[in-house]
C-alpha positions in Angstrom: 40.4 38.1 -18.7 38.1 38.0 -21.6 34.8 39.7 -20.6 32.7 37.0 -22.4 34.5 34.2 -20.6 34.0 36.1 -17.2 30.3 36.5 -18.0 29.9 32.8 -18.7 31.5 31.9 -15.3 29.1 34.3 -13.5 26.1 32.7 -15.2 27.3 29.1 -14.3 27.9 30.2 -10.6 24.4 31.8 -10.4 22.8 28.6 -11.7 24.7 26.5 -9.1 23.6 28.7 -6.3 20.0 28.5 -7.5 20.1 24.7 -7.6 21.5 24.5 -4.0 18.7 26.7 -2.5 16.2 23.9 -2.7 17.2 20.2 -2.2 13.6 18.9 -2.7 12.9 17.2 -6.1 11.3 19.6 -8.5 8.2 18.8 -10.5 5.9 20.7 -12.9 4.3 22.4 -10.0 7.4 23.0 -7.8 8.9 20.8 -5.0 7.5 17.3 -4.8 6.8 15.5 -1.5 9.2 12.8 -0.3 7.0 9.7 -0.4 8.3 6.5 1.4 6.6 3.2 1.6 6.3 0.6 4.4 6.6 -2.8 2.6 7.3 -5.2 5.5 10.0 -6.9 3.3 12.7 -6.3 6.0 10.8 -8.3 8.7 12.7 -11.5 9.5 10.9 -14.7 10.5 12.3 -17.6 12.6 13.4 -20.6 10.6 10.5 -22.4 8.9 7.9 -19.8 10.0 5.6 -17.8 7.7 5.1 -14.9 10.2 6.7 -13.0 13.1 4.4 -14.4 15.9 6.2 -15.6 19.0 4.2 -18.1 21.1 2.5 -16.5 24.1 4.5 -13.3 23.7 4.1 -9.7 22.4 6.2 -8.8 19.4 6.9 -5.5 17.7 8.1 -4.8 14.2 9.2 -1.3 13.3 9.7 0.2 9.8 10.2 3.9 8.9 9.5 4.7 12.5 6.1 3.0 12.6 5.6 0.2 15.1 3.4 -2.8 14.5 2.6 -4.8 17.7 1.1 -8.3 17.9 0.5 -11.0 20.4 -0.2 -14.7 20.2 -2.0 -16.7 22.8 -1.8 -20.3 21.7 -4.2 -20.5 18.8 -5.4 -16.9 19.0 -3.8 -13.8 17.7 -4.3 -10.0 17.8 -2.6 -6.9 16.6 -0.4 -6.3 13.5 1.3 -9.5 12.2 3.8 -9.7 9.4 3.2 -12.7 7.1 4.0 -14.2 3.7 1.4 -16.9 3.5 -1.2 -17.2 0.7 -4.1 -19.7 0.8 -7.7 -19.9 -0.3 -10.2 -22.5 0.6 -14.0 -22.9 0.8 -14.4 -25.0 3.9 -12.9 -25.8 7.3 -11.0 -23.4 9.5 -9.2 -20.7 7.5 -5.9 -19.4 8.8 -6.0 -15.8 10.1 -2.4 -15.0 8.9 -2.8 -15.8 5.2 -4.1 -13.6 2.4 -7.0 -14.7 0.2 -5.9 -14.3 -3.3 -8.2 -15.9 -5.9 -5.2 -17.4 -7.9 -2.1 -19.4 -7.1 0.8 -17.0 -6.5 4.4 -17.3 -5.6 4.5 -14.0 -3.8 1.5 -13.1 -1.6 2.2 -9.4 -1.0 1.0 -6.5 -3.1 2.8 -5.9 -6.4 4.3 -9.4 -6.4 6.2 -8.8 -3.1 6.7 -11.5 -0.5 5.4 -10.0 2.8 2.4 -8.1 4.0 0.7 -7.2 7.4 -2.4 -8.8 8.9 -4.4 -6.6 11.3 -6.4 -8.8 13.6 -8.7 -8.2 16.5 -9.7 -10.8 19.1 -12.7 -10.9 21.4 -10.6 -12.9 23.9 -10.0 -11.0 27.2 -6.3 -12.0 27.2 -5.8 -10.2 23.8 -8.3 -7.4 24.0 -5.6 -4.8 24.7 -3.7 -5.6 21.6 -5.3 -3.5 18.9 -5.2 -3.7 15.1 -3.2 -0.5 14.6 0.2 1.0 13.9 1.8 4.1 15.4 4.8 6.4 15.3 6.6 7.5 18.5 4.9 10.0 20.8 4.8 13.5 19.2 5.7 12.3 15.7 3.3 12.8 12.8 3.5 12.1 9.1 1.0 12.8 6.3 -0.4 9.5 5.2 -1.0 9.0 1.5 -2.4 5.5 0.7 -2.5 1.9 1.7 -3.2 -1.4 -0.1 -5.9 -3.6 1.4 -6.9 -7.2 0.9 -9.1 -9.9 2.7 -7.4 -12.5 4.7 -8.3 -16.1 4.0 -10.3 -16.2 7.2 -12.5 -13.2 6.3 -12.8 -14.3 2.6 -14.2 -17.6 3.8 -16.6 -16.0 6.3 -17.9 -13.6 3.6 -18.0 -15.8 0.5 -18.8 -19.3 1.9 -19.9 -18.9 5.5 -18.4 -20.9 8.3 -19.8 -24.4 9.1 -23.4 -23.6 10.2 -23.0 -19.8 9.7 -24.2 -18.4 6.4 -22.2 -16.2 4.0 -23.2 -12.6 3.2 -27.0 -12.6 2.4 -28.9 -10.3 0.1 -28.3 -6.7 1.3 -25.5 -7.5 3.7 -22.2 -5.6 3.6 -18.9 -5.8 5.4 -16.6 -2.7 5.6 -13.2 -1.8 6.9 -13.0 1.6 8.7 -9.5 3.2 8.7 -9.2 6.0 11.3 -6.3 8.4 11.8 -5.2 10.1 15.1 -2.8 13.0 15.5 -0.2 13.3 18.3 -2.8 14.7 20.6 -4.8 11.5 20.2 -7.6 13.4 18.4 -9.3 11.8 15.4 -8.2 13.3 12.0 -10.7 11.5 9.8 -11.7 8.0 8.6 -12.1 6.1 5.4 -14.4 3.2 4.6 -13.5 0.3 2.4 -15.9 -2.4 1.3 -14.5 -5.9 1.9 -17.6 -7.7 0.8 -21.2 -7.1 -0.2 -24.2 -9.0 -1.5 -26.3 -6.8 -3.8 -27.6 -9.3 -6.3 -28.0 -12.5 -4.3 -24.3 -13.5 -4.6 -21.5 -12.3 -2.3 -19.0 -10.1 -4.1 -15.8 -10.3 -2.0 -12.5 -8.4 -2.4 -9.9 -10.9 -3.8 -7.3 -8.6 -5.2 -4.9 -6.1 -3.6 -6.8 -2.7 -3.7 -5.1 0.7 -3.2 -7.0 3.1 -0.9 -6.5 6.8 -0.8 -5.9 8.0 2.8 -4.7 11.5 2.1 -7.9 12.9 3.7 -6.6 11.6 7.1 -3.8 14.2 7.0 -1.0 14.2 9.5 -1.2 11.2 11.7 0.6 9.7 14.7 -1.4 6.4 14.7 -3.9 4.6 12.5 -6.6 2.2 13.8 -8.6 -0.4 11.9 -12.1 -1.7 12.6 -14.4 -4.0 10.6 -18.2 -3.5 10.7 -20.9 -5.5 9.1 -24.7 -5.7 8.7 -26.5 -6.8 11.9 -28.3 -9.5 9.9 -25.0 -11.2 8.9 -24.4 -14.3 11.1 -20.6 -14.1 11.3 -19.3 -16.0 14.3 -17.4 -14.3 17.2 -18.6 -10.6 16.6 -15.4 -9.3 18.2 -13.1 -11.1 15.8 -11.9 -10.0 12.4 -8.7 -9.8 10.3 -7.6 -7.8 7.2 -4.4 -7.7 5.2 -2.6 -4.5 4.3 0.6 -3.6 2.4 2.5 -0.7 0.9 1.6 2.0 3.4 2.8 5.3 1.9 3.7 8.5 3.9 5.2 11.9 3.2 8.5 12.4 5.0 10.7 15.5 5.2 13.1 15.8 2.3 16.5 14.3 3.0 
């Protein structure tokens, strides 16, 4: 056999072995993480419905191993509700399960997608155990990367316009979302604050666009909880109640 031909075969073989040693995608600084995104687009609703709530029942939606639990008790809801409704208004009773975009849209989710998740807390004793959170199975952790956040129509109305006799955010008032991670041992891994609305200059400035939030500081998490806090001076009704919309939750997963 020609020695030059044999040398070429050896070089090709060595290159093939080198490529098979690492199945992870290569980047300028070596292997890149396998990022996957929870989009809620796979959630199916009953006919003529805009969410996955079931009357007086507990419902669970699972995507990429993460579970989102909600419960409806007649007109009250709590937990993590998948929805596709968009509506904005400046008076009356705003729906909890719609997102407050400041423009007319065909698709209410982030990046022109249809569906998103509403995380709601209720002060009602019959719903108090259903928390605004999502979680993986016991013992499972993934590194969280980011999430997109937006006000629901209900919170937008509270913050921007007030609610009947209740005033909107006043000078110096602020409303923040606190996102907290927990590992498989139920220990807190960290938290991130997001401003949903603030009044710095005499006029409420309220989030009205999907906003990406970096959550990499939370590290490896088994569950993520959501809480809304606001200035004591703000006269929001039902202090135990709040809602916030989220979408496109990104995690690192092992390379396939």
